[in-house]
C-alpha positions in Angstrom: 74.7 75.1 125.8 72.6 72.3 126.2 69.4 71.1 124.8 68.3 70.5 121.4 66.4 74.0 121.0 69.5 75.7 122.4 71.1 77.2 119.4 67.8 78.0 117.3 66.8 80.6 120.1 70.2 82.1 119.8 70.0 86.2 118.7 73.1 88.8 117.2 73.0 92.1 119.2 69.8 90.6 121.0 67.8 90.0 117.2 66.7 86.2 117.2 68.1 84.4 114.2 64.5 83.8 113.4 64.1 87.1 113.0 66.8 87.4 111.0 65.5 85.1 108.9 62.5 86.7 108.3 60.1 85.2 111.0 59.5 82.4 113.0 58.6 79.6 110.4 62.2 80.3 108.6 64.5 78.1 109.4 68.3 79.3 109.8 71.1 77.4 107.6 72.2 74.3 108.6 68.1 73.3 109.3 66.1 71.6 107.2 63.9 73.9 104.9 64.3 76.2 101.7 65.1 79.5 103.3 67.9 81.3 101.7 70.3 82.4 103.4 71.4 85.9 101.5 68.8 87.8 103.1 69.0 86.8 106.3 73.2 87.7 105.8 72.6 90.7 104.5 70.5 91.7 107.9 72.9 90.2 110.2 75.8 92.2 108.2 73.9 95.7 109.2 74.0 94.5 113.0 77.6 93.5 112.7 78.4 96.7 110.7 76.4 98.7 113.4 78.2 96.6 116.6 81.7 97.3 114.9 80.8 101.1 114.5 79.9 101.0 118.1 83.2 100.1 119.2 85.4 101.8 116.8 83.3 104.7 118.5 84.1 104.0 122.0 88.0 103.3 121.1 88.4 107.1 119.0 86.7 108.3 122.6 89.1 106.4 125.0 92.5 107.1 122.7 91.4 110.9 122.7 90.9 111.0 126.2 94.1 108.8 126.9 96.3 111.6 124.7 94.7 114.5 127.2 95.9 112.5 130.4 99.0 111.7 129.1 99.7 115.5 128.5 101.0 114.6 124.6 100.1 118.3 123.6 97.4 116.7 121.1 94.3 118.4 120.2 90.8 116.9 119.4 89.6 118.0 116.1 86.3 119.5 115.8 83.9 116.9 116.3 81.7 119.5 117.8 81.2 120.7 114.8 80.2 117.5 112.3 78.6 120.4 109.7 82.1 121.3 108.9 82.9 118.1 107.5 79.6 118.5 105.6 79.7 121.7 104.3 83.8 122.2 103.5 84.7 118.7 103.3 87.7 116.6 105.5 90.8 118.4 104.0 89.5 121.7 105.0 88.5 120.4 108.5 92.2 118.5 108.9 94.3 121.7 107.7 92.1 123.8 110.2 92.7 121.5 112.8 96.2 121.8 112.2 96.3 125.6 111.6 95.0 126.3 115.2 98.0 124.6 116.8 100.4 126.1 115.0 102.0 129.5 116.4 100.7 132.9 114.4 98.8 130.8 111.6 96.9 134.2 111.3 99.8 135.7 110.2 101.7 136.3 107.3 103.8 133.3 106.2 104.2 130.5 104.1 102.9 127.2 104.6 103.8 123.7 103.0 101.1 121.0 103.4 101.9 117.4 102.4 99.1 114.8 102.7 100.1 111.5 104.1 97.4 109.3 104.4 93.7 108.9 103.4 91.5 112.3 104.5 89.0 111.1 106.5 85.3 111.5 104.6 83.3 111.2 107.8 83.6 113.3 111.0 86.4 111.5 113.3 88.3 112.8 116.3 91.8 114.5 115.1 94.9 114.7 116.7 97.3 117.4 116.0 100.6 118.0 117.5 103.6 120.0 117.1 107.2 118.0 116.2 109.7 119.2 118.1 107.8 122.2 119.7 110.1 125.4 119.5 111.4 124.9 116.2 112.2 127.8 114.2 109.7 126.4 111.2 107.5 124.3 112.9 105.7 121.6 112.0 102.2 120.5 112.8 101.0 116.7 112.7 97.6 116.0 112.4 96.7 112.2 112.9 93.2 110.6 112.5 91.0 109.2 115.4 92.8 105.8 114.5 96.1 107.3 114.8 96.7 107.3 111.4 99.0 110.1 110.0 97.1 112.4 107.5 99.0 115.5 106.9 101.8 117.2 107.9 102.2 121.4 108.0 105.3 123.2 108.0 105.0 127.1 109.0 107.5 129.8 108.1 107.6 133.3 109.2 107.4 136.0 106.7 111.3 137.3 106.0 113.0 133.8 106.8 114.9 132.4 103.9 112.2 130.3 101.4 113.8 127.7 99.3 114.1 129.3 95.8 111.2 128.2 93.4 112.7 126.7 90.4 111.1 127.5 87.1 108.4 125.4 85.2 109.8 124.3 82.2 107.1 125.1 79.3 107.4 122.7 76.4 107.5 124.2 73.0 105.1 121.3 72.3 103.0 120.3 75.6 101.3 117.1 75.7 97.6 117.4 75.1 95.3 115.8 77.5 92.1 114.2 75.8 88.7 114.6 77.9 86.9 111.6 78.2 83.8 113.8 77.3 83.3 116.6 75.5 81.5 120.3 77.0 80.1 123.1 75.5 79.8 124.4 78.8 82.7 126.7 79.7 81.2 129.1 82.7 79.5 128.4 85.3 77.4 130.5 88.2 76.2 129.7 91.6 73.7 127.9 90.4 75.5 125.1 88.1 78.0 125.2 90.9 75.3 124.3 93.0 73.8 121.8 90.3 77.1 119.7 90.3 77.5 119.7 94.2 73.9 118.0 93.8 75.1 115.5 91.2 73.4 116.9 88.5 76.6 116.8 86.5 74.6 115.4 83.2 72.7 118.1 83.7 75.2 120.9 83.7 77.7 119.3 81.6 75.9 117.3 78.7 74.6 114.4 77.9 78.2 113.0 77.3 78.3 113.1 80.8 75.7 111.0 81.7 75.4 108.0 83.8 72.3 106.6 84.1 71.7 103.2 84.9 74.3 102.8 87.4 73.6 102.0 90.9 73.3 104.8 93.5 76.7 103.7 95.0 78.6 103.7 91.8 77.3 107.4 91.1 79.8 110.5 92.4 80.3 111.1 95.8 78.1 113.9 97.0 80.3 116.9 96.8 81.0 119.6 99.6 78.8 123.1 99.9 79.8 125.5 97.4 82.5 127.7 97.8 82.9 129.7 94.6 80.6 132.0 93.1 81.6 131.2 89.4 84.2 129.6 87.4 85.4 129.9 83.7 87.2 127.1 82.3 89.7 127.2 79.4 91.0 123.8 78.5 94.5 123.6 77.0 95.2 127.1 77.7 97.5 128.7 80.5 100.8 128.6 79.9 101.2 124.9 80.5 98.6 124.0 77.8 96.7 121.6 80.3 94.1 124.3 81.3 93.0 127.8 82.7 90.7 128.4 85.4 89.3 131.6 86.9 87.0 132.0 89.7 85.7 134.2 92.3 84.7 133.8 95.8 83.9 135.4 98.9 85.5 134.1 102.6 82.9 133.3 105.5 85.7 134.9 107.8 84.4 137.9 108.6 85.9 139.1 111.6 87.2 135.8 112.9 90.8 135.0 113.9 90.8 131.8 112.7 93.6 131.0 110.0 91.9 132.0 106.4 94.7 129.4 104.4 92.8 126.0 105.0 89.6 128.0 103.4 91.9 129.2 100.5 93.2 125.4 100.0 89.6 124.2 100.3 88.4 126.9 97.4 91.2 126.2 95.2 90.5 122.6 95.9 86.8 123.1 94.2 88.4 125.2 91.4 90.3 121.6 90.9 87.1 119.0 91.6 84.9 121.4 88.7 87.7 120.6 86.2 88.5 117.3 86.3 84.1 116.4 86.1 84.4 118.7 83.2 87.1 116.6 81.6 85.3 113.8 82.7 87.6 112.0 84.2 85.3 110.5 86.9 83.2 108.7 83.8 85.6 105.4 84.1 85.6 105.2 88.3 82.6 103.8 90.3 81.4 106.2 93.2 84.0 109.0 92.1 85.3 111.4 94.7 88.4 113.9 94.7 90.8 113.7 97.2 93.8 115.5 97.6 97.0 114.3 96.1 99.4 112.9 98.3 103.1 112.6 99.0 103.3 115.7 97.1 104.0 119.1 99.1 101.8 121.8 98.3 103.3 125.8 99.2 100.8 128.4 100.6 102.0 131.5 100.6 99.6 134.2 102.4 100.5 138.0 101.7 97.8 139.8 103.1 95.7 138.2 105.9 93.2 140.8 106.3 92.4 141.4 102.7 91.8 137.8 102.6 88.8 138.5 105.3 87.5 140.9 103.1 85.7 141.5 99.4 85.8 138.9 96.6 88.7 136.8 95.8 89.9 136.3 92.6 91.5 132.8 91.8 93.8 132.5 89.1 94.6 128.5 88.6 97.4 127.7 86.2 96.8 123.9 85.7 100.8 122.3 85.3 99.0 118.5 84.9 96.7 116.7 84.3 96.2 112.6 83.6 94.8 109.5 84.1 97.7 107.2 85.3 97.6 105.5 88.3 94.3 107.5 89.2 92.8 111.0 87.5 94.6 113.5 88.6 95.0 117.6 88.0 97.7 119.7 89.8 98.3 123.7 89.4 99.5 126.8 90.5 96.8 129.5 91.8 97.1 133.3 92.3 94.7 134.8 94.6 93.9 138.4 93.9 91.4 141.0 96.0 90.9 144.2 94.2 93.6 143.6 91.5 96.1 142.7 94.2 97.9 139.4 94.9 97.0 138.2 98.6 98.1 135.0 98.2 99.8 132.3 96.1 99.2 128.2 96.4 101.7 125.9 94.5 101.7 122.3 93.6 98.4 121.8 94.6 96.6 118.7 93.3 93.4 116.8 93.1 93.0 113.1 92.4 89.8 111.0 91.5 89.4 107.7 93.4 86.8 105.2 93.2 84.8 104.2 96.2 86.0 102.1 98.6 86.2 98.2 98.1 85.1 99.3 94.1 87.0 96.3 91.5 88.2 98.9 88.7 90.3 96.3 87.2 88.8 95.1 83.8 87.2 91.6 83.3 86.4 89.9 80.0 83.0 88.7 81.4 82.0 92.4 83.2 81.6 95.5 82.1 82.4 98.4 83.9 80.9 102.3 84.8 81.9 103.9 81.6 79.6 103.9 79.0 80.9 103.5 75.4 79.9 105.7 72.2 77.6 103.2 70.9 75.7 103.8 74.6 76.8 99.7 75.9 79.4 99.7 79.1 82.8 99.0 78.0 85.1 96.2 79.1 88.2 98.2 79.2 88.3 102.2 79.3 90.2 105.2 79.4 91.6 104.3 83.0 92.6 101.0 82.4 94.5 101.8 79.1 96.4 104.6 80.7 97.3 102.6 83.5 98.7 100.0 81.3 101.1 102.2 79.1 102.5 103.9 82.4 102.3 101.3 84.9 102.0 97.5 85.0 99.9 95.6 81.9 100.2 92.5 84.2 97.9 94.2 87.3 95.3 96.2 84.8 95.0 92.8 82.7 95.2 90.1 85.5 91.8 88.4 84.8 92.8 87.9 80.8 95.6 85.9 81.8 98.2 88.6 82.2 100.8 87.5 84.7 103.2 89.3 87.1 107.1 89.8 85.8 110.1 90.6 86.6 110.7 92.8 84.2 108.9 96.3 83.5 109.4 96.2 79.5 106.7 94.7 78.5 104.3 95.3 75.4 102.3 98.3 76.1 100.5 101.0 74.3 102.2 103.9 73.3 101.7 107.2 76.0 100.3 110.6 75.8 99.0 112.2 72.4 100.7 109.6 70.7 97.9 107.0 71.9 94.8 106.1 69.4 92.7 104.1 71.3 90.4 104.7 74.3 88.1 102.3 75.3 87.2 98.8 74.4 83.3 97.7 74.3 84.4 94.4 73.8 87.5 91.5 74.5 86.9 87.8 73.6 90.3 86.0 74.0 90.6 82.5 71.4 90.8 79.5 73.1 94.3 78.1 73.7 96.8 77.6 72.9 97.5 79.9 70.1 94.6 81.9 71.1 93.7 82.4 67.2 90.1 84.1 66.5 90.2 86.0 69.6 88.3 89.9 68.8 89.0 93.1 70.3 86.0 95.8 69.4 87.9 99.3 70.3 87.1 103.1 70.1 88.9 106.4 69.9 87.3 109.6 69.7 88.9 112.0 67.7 89.4 115.3 68.7 87.9 118.0 66.6 91.4 119.7 66.0 94.0 117.0 66.5 97.9 117.8 66.9 98.7 115.6 64.2 96.2 117.1 61.6 97.4 121.1 62.7 100.8 119.5 62.4 100.4 117.5 59.0 100.9 120.4 56.4 98.2 120.3 53.3 97.5 116.8 54.5 93.8 116.7 56.5 94.6 112.9 58.3 98.1 112.4 58.0 98.6 108.8 57.0 100.7 107.3 60.2 97.6 108.7 62.5 95.4 105.9 60.6 97.9 103.5 61.1 98.1 104.3 64.8 94.5 103.9 65.0 94.5 100.8 63.0 97.7 99.1 64.4 97.1 99.6 68.1 93.9 97.5 68.9 96.4 95.0 67.3 98.7 95.3 69.6 96.3 95.5 72.6 94.6 92.3 71.4 98.0 90.5 70.9 99.2 91.5 74.7 95.5 90.3 75.9 95.8 86.9 74.4 98.8 86.5 76.8 101.3 84.7 74.5 104.1 86.9 76.2 102.7 86.4 79.5 104.5 82.5 79.1 108.3 83.8 79.5 108.1 86.0 82.8 111.7 86.4 83.5 112.3 88.0 80.0 111.8 91.8 78.6 109.5 91.5 75.7 108.7 94.8 73.1 106.4 94.4 70.6 107.3 95.2 66.5 105.0 95.7 63.5 107.0 93.5 61.4 104.3 94.4 57.9 101.3 95.2 56.8 99.3 96.7 54.2 95.9 98.8 54.2 93.6 100.5 52.1 91.6 103.2 52.3 87.9 102.2 51.0 86.5 105.8 50.7 87.3 109.7 52.2 86.3 110.1 55.4 87.4 112.8 58.0 87.5 111.3 61.0 87.8 114.8 63.3 85.2 115.4 65.9 84.2 111.9 65.3 84.7 108.4 67.1 86.6 105.9 65.3 85.2 102.2 65.7 88.6 99.6 65.4 88.0 96.1 65.2 90.8 93.3 65.7 90.9 89.8 64.6 93.7 87.8 65.4 94.4 85.1 62.3 97.3 83.5 63.9 99.6 83.2 66.4 103.1 81.3 66.2 105.5 81.0 69.3 109.0 80.7 68.7 112.4 80.5 70.7 112.4 84.3 72.4 109.7 85.9 69.8 105.9 85.6 69.2 104.5 86.0 65.9 101.2 87.5 64.9 99.0 88.1 62.4 95.7 90.2 62.4 93.3 91.9 60.4 91.7 95.4 61.3 89.2 97.7 60.5 88.4 101.7 60.8 84.5 103.1 60.7 82.8 105.3 61.3 78.8 105.0 62.1 79.2 101.9 61.6 80.5 102.4 57.8 84.0 100.5 57.3 86.5 103.2 56.0 90.0 101.9 56.2 91.1 98.3 56.2 94.0 95.9 56.3 96.2 93.4 57.9 99.3 93.3 59.7 101.8 91.3 61.7 103.8 91.9 64.9 106.4 90.4 66.8 106.8 90.2 70.3 110.2 89.9 70.7 113.3 89.7 73.6 116.0 92.2 73.5 118.1 89.5 72.6 116.1 88.0 69.6 115.1 91.5 68.5 119.3 92.4 68.6 120.0 89.8 65.6 117.8 92.0 63.0 119.7 92.7 60.0 117.6 94.9 58.4 116.4 94.2 54.6 119.3 93.2 53.2 121.2 90.6 55.1 123.4 93.2 56.7 124.7 94.5 53.6 125.0 97.8 53.0 122.6 99.1 50.1 123.6 102.1 49.1 120.3 104.8 48.0 120.0 105.9 44.5 121.1 109.4 44.8 124.4 108.0 46.4 125.1 105.6 43.7 125.3 108.0 41.3 128.8 108.6 39.5 127.8 112.8 39.4 125.1 114.9 40.8 122.3 114.0 38.3 120.6 116.7 35.9 118.5 119.1 37.6 119.0 117.9 41.0 118.0 120.4 43.4 119.0 120.5 47.5 115.9 122.0 49.5 115.6 123.0 53.0 112.3 122.2 54.2 112.4 123.8 57.9 111.1 127.1 56.2 108.8 124.9 54.5 105.7 124.0 57.0 103.4 122.9 54.3 104.9 118.9 54.3 104.5 119.5 58.2 105.5 121.4 61.3 106.0 120.7 65.0 106.1 117.3 65.5 105.5 116.5 62.3 108.3 118.1 60.6 110.3 115.2 59.5 112.3 117.1 57.2 115.7 118.0 57.4 117.1 117.9 54.4 115.8 117.2 50.9 117.4 116.7 47.5 114.9 116.2 44.8 115.4 115.0 41.2 113.5 116.0 38.4 112.9 112.8 36.2 115.0 110.4 38.3 114.5 107.5 40.6 114.3 103.6 39.3 111.3 104.8 37.2 112.4 107.8 35.9 109.4 109.7 36.7 110.8 111.7 39.4 113.2 111.1 42.5 113.5 112.4 46.4 116.5 111.8 49.1 115.9 113.2 53.1 117.9 113.1 55.8 117.6 114.3 59.4 119.6 113.0 62.8 118.4 111.5 65.5 117.8 113.6 68.5 117.7 112.4 71.8 114.9 114.4 72.7 113.0 113.4 70.0 109.5 114.2 71.5 108.2 109.8 70.1 111.0 108.0 72.1 109.0 109.7 75.3 105.8 108.4 74.1 106.5 104.8 72.2 106.5 103.3 74.7 107.4 103.5 78.1 110.8 101.5 79.1 110.9 100.9 75.4 112.1 104.2 73.6 111.4 103.8 69.6 110.8 105.5 66.7 107.5 104.5 65.5 107.8 102.7 61.9 104.5 104.9 61.3 107.0 108.3 61.5 108.9 106.6 59.3 106.5 105.7 56.9 105.0 109.7 57.3 108.3 111.0 56.4 107.9 109.2 53.4 105.1 110.7 52.4 106.3 114.4 53.3 109.0 113.7 50.6 106.8 112.8 48.0 104.7 115.2 48.9 107.8 117.8 48.7 109.5 116.3 45.5 105.7 117.3 43.5 105.5 120.9 44.6 109.1 121.7 44.1 109.4 119.8 40.7 106.3 121.6 39.3 104.0 118.3 39.0 101.0 120.3 41.1 101.9 124.0 39.3 98.5 123.8 38.1 96.8 123.3 41.0 95.8 126.7 43.0 96.6 125.8 47.3 97.4 122.2 46.5 96.2 119.8 49.1 97.5 116.3 49.3 95.1 112.8 50.6 95.6 109.6 50.6 94.5 108.0 47.9 91.1 106.2 47.4 91.5 102.8 46.7 95.3 102.1 46.6 97.1 99.6 49.1 99.7 100.7 50.8 102.5 98.3 52.2 104.9 98.2 54.3 108.1 96.0 55.9 110.3 96.7 58.8 113.3 95.2 59.5 114.8 97.1 62.5 114.7 99.5 64.5 115.8 103.2 65.4 116.6 103.9 68.8 118.2 107.3 70.5 121.5 106.3 70.3 121.3 105.8 66.5 122.8 108.7 64.4 120.6 109.3 61.5 117.6 108.5 59.5 117.5 108.8 55.5 114.6 107.9 53.3 114.4 107.9 49.2 111.3 107.8 47.4 110.7 106.6 43.9 107.8 108.3 41.5 106.7 105.5 39.6 103.1 107.1 38.3 101.8 110.5 37.8 98.4 110.8 36.4 97.2 114.2 35.6 93.2 114.5 35.8 91.5 117.9 35.2 90.9 118.7 38.6 93.2 116.4 40.6 96.9 114.4 40.5 97.4 110.7 41.6 101.0 109.8 42.6 102.3 106.6 43.5 106.0 106.2 44.9 108.1 103.3 46.5 110.3 104.2 48.9 112.8 102.8 51.6 114.6 104.0 55.1 117.7 103.5 56.0 119.0 103.9 60.2 122.6 104.5 59.8 123.9 102.3 57.2 121.1 99.8 57.3 118.2 99.8 55.6 115.2 99.0 57.9 111.6 100.2 55.8 110.3 99.2 52.7 107.0 101.8 51.9 105.3 99.9 48.3 102.4 102.0 46.5 103.1 105.6 48.2 99.8 106.7 47.2 98.5 110.4 47.4 96.1 112.5 45.6 96.1 116.1 44.6 93.4 118.3 44.3 93.3 122.3 44.7 92.5 123.3 48.3 90.0 126.1 47.3 87.3 123.4 48.9 89.2 122.2 51.3 87.0 123.4 54.3 83.8 123.2 52.4 84.8 119.2 52.2 85.1 118.4 56.0 
């Protein structure tokens, strides 16, 4: 290549560089002129992509031909039917290719399908071969055109001994999944399903699902053609409390002799696809697309192949699990019936929702994502990020905020499941180094219309522990984002609330509302093996604050945390009741387990209670309570991953319940019909924690001293102070436990 004009005349794929740069007058990079390389680079990239695709296509064709000539027993997939990919999806085509290689695949039998790799989204040559021909239970391996294993399928003939299916555990208090958007639509006809497939998700499910303003590539991937005729959705239904779905469909098999069970899997997958979109999980992923769950065997039991080919089929799908981490997913069991008779069963079918290839889903302090906040702006941190940080690796999620990889899994993180009470962060500002003081976080929490903690809190509309968690969790998140603990990558760090104070400014019912959460980091002090941070918080509804306060958190190594000696320097200070030489006059022992008014289910925190009218330090009344620590207590699995501990707010809630029991059983509220207890407005609650309660501890005991009972014509104000013991160590002190008691006659009207 010689001559002054040689390189200027060079082209790519027969296209002169001058044309790539928009005309003969343009100058390529490196020359003199002002042409920008942006648009020409895009043109060149498109030509590179076309050339690369042509090379891959030739490579696949050669590979397929070589496989046939080598006599491997592999069978090219249905590239001659590219319409099947668009109509039924890549997963169906893969299963159909595998079923075609299995002997007697159209007869009754049991199939175990395990997805091993990425399901091709576009038509490609598939290679299906039997592994170990002649085996009693033949296995078919399906590879894509690049020889990557996609799925394995094992067939067992009917009558052969099958592994015994274990009975699924049904929890007495199943974890509740909170949808990312709420829809009033719970039944869809064929027209609604067609609209979903066309991408009109907001038009079907409602405005909360609107993703207007996103780039086209960030909208959900188009769905395959509809297989279902209709579907009914019962969120939270079914035996596992995760959802019950009922759909009807008609197979197109007719007299075709091809196996029908791949079509069954496609139809059941469509049921789950509708459900995960109905729950709004796609809203936090750009270019959301549904794929089968990998490395999880799905069992398909075909009982009557002939019945599957005739008439309407009914799919009853019981959702066994649904969650967000590491990516949104749903798993289910499915029974297929025809004319009321079971003709097939599917067990452990699952789908996951993924982002488009190449999309960056991790949060960044200077970039918003595709998730819309309640205000209409786009969130910096969304539900997927918070779920992944709670269940997975916080360093991976918050790397852009300064988080560093660590050698340990115990790190400050948010609670899991139904105990997490922060959803999104529209704004996250990390303060300047070195102490990050001044950092601010604006978060949101969508309170369900009927949250479990209200249902199980007895007569208290919004239990104090829930307000504490709504306020404190954003502080812990801000502290984690501030990056102080990441300076110690070899240490296990845990987060513990040390003390705080909070005031309810006005009566507010957050149910069915989005609570705004604000956190401001006021100070951060690093110590050997610890970081101590003080922050302010505010909770609001529609921009109007209703709960404010401040709290101090500590981030501790296990060694430092183990030196805590409680509130009394390690000495045993006995409860007031234990210090009496004789049983106080009027003391009564109660069994609150027969009384659900203080709390039920997860909030049944009182096992043994003693009330003393006129007792205690102030002579206004006294209550003592006791409960064992159980290894299977629900909060250990939810607070936190790799760090099971009783939340301090639960200890505070126990004292509130004890004061409530005292007021009820000492006659203080006898003049109020159906007394209803609420947190008192304008009263400052104060708490101090100097210890933790873990699985191996034996008992939690508490006491409360009533110090004021103020009677008014239509209500009662009760103030008390209390303490909590872990075994024989006093670790919590809670001052100004203030409850307002009214008649419950107007309870619903006040909502």
